[in-house]
Residue, then its C-alpha position, 0 to 999 in steps of 0.5 A: t520500507a518499500a524495499l523491506a516489503a518487497n523482500g528482495r522482489e522487484y518493486f516500484v514506488s508510487f503516491q496516492s491521494r492527491t486531490g485537487p489542482v495541487q502539485w504532488v509527489g510522483p510518480d502517481t499510483i494510477a498513472e504508474t499501475k497502468r504504466l506497468l500493466a501496459e509494459r508487463t505481463g502477469e499480476l501487479f501486487i499493491v502494498p499500500i506501506a503507509f497504511v495499516c488499516d482500510h480507509i479511503e486511500t485503500l477502498y476507494e482509490i485503489d479497489i474502486e477508482l483504479a480498478g474502474m479505470l482499467d479494462s476488466s482483463d487488466a483489473a483482474r491483474i491487480r491484487r492489493m495487500p490486505m489490510f492488518n485491521d484489527d488482526p490480534a496478531f498485529a495488535e499484540m505485535l504493536a503492544g510489544i513494542v510499546r511494552e519494550r519501549m515503555t520498559h526501556h525508558a523507564a530504565v533510563 
């Protein structure tokens, strides 16, 4: 999914939403973002590939918490993919997939 979202561009995968003192998959999004900002020039474009609508992981963890941990020049280098939310084209695409699957399963 990450490779498809990158569409031939260089990309890095990280994980977010760890809460409490538990073992979590990594690398952590905040740590990975800080690493990339320190090692590279230019902007970072964050694409939360597991989400299609705004919620706590995008609105707080990336837009507020992450940005608040960086100085203003690094925070200005980050952009996040807007979520589809209630975009009519996205809803129509999903409806088309459902209709296709229903037609396929009805024929089987």
